[in-house]
N, C-alpha and C positions, 0 to 999 in steps of 0.2 A: 896354074895360079888360081888361088882361092881368096875370096874376101872375106873378112869377119864382119860382123853385123854392126859394130860401131855403137854409137848412142840410141837411145830410145828414141825411136821415130814419132812423129806427131799423129800419124795415120798408117793404116795399112797401105794406102795409095803411094806414100812417100817411100815406104819400105819397098813396094814392088818396083818403084821408079829406080831406086838404088840398085836393086837386083837387075832390073833390065839393063840399065846403062853398064853395069859391070859385064854382063854377058855379051853386050854388043862390042865392047873393046877387047874382048877374048878371054875373059875370066872363065875357068873351067868348073867352078862350084862355089858355093856359099856355105858359110859357118854363121848361122844366126842364132844368138842366145836370148837375151831378155826381151827382145821384139817378139819372140815366139813364147817364152815362159810367161810373159806378162799379158799376152793377148787374151782377148775375150774368149776366143775358142781356138786354142793352140793347134789341135788337130786339123781343123779346117785350113787355118793359115799355112801349115806345113804342106797341105795337099795343093794349095794355091801356089806355092813357092816351088813346086816340083819342076820337072823338065818341061811341062807345059807353060810355065810361067811367062816366058818371052811373049807368046802369043796372046795370053790373057792381058798382059800389061799393054801391049800395042793396042788392043782393042779399048782398054780403059782410056789410054791417052787420046785415042781418036774420039771417044765419046766426050771427054773432057774439052778437046778443042772445038767440037761441034756446039757445044753449050755456049761458049764465049760469043 
């Protein structure tokens, strides 16, 4: 199963959460369009969204929770 990117997200954080959540429920891949093409740095966003994304996103979530 693969997810499509959907609407333009408000931030990279929201995009990474969507990717993380999809992977957690068994999604095997992602197909992101406008969220990459319209990003400030598309190359960096693609690198962040690679196979290491779940770990990166989990660390982001933990940091966000610690700030609250």
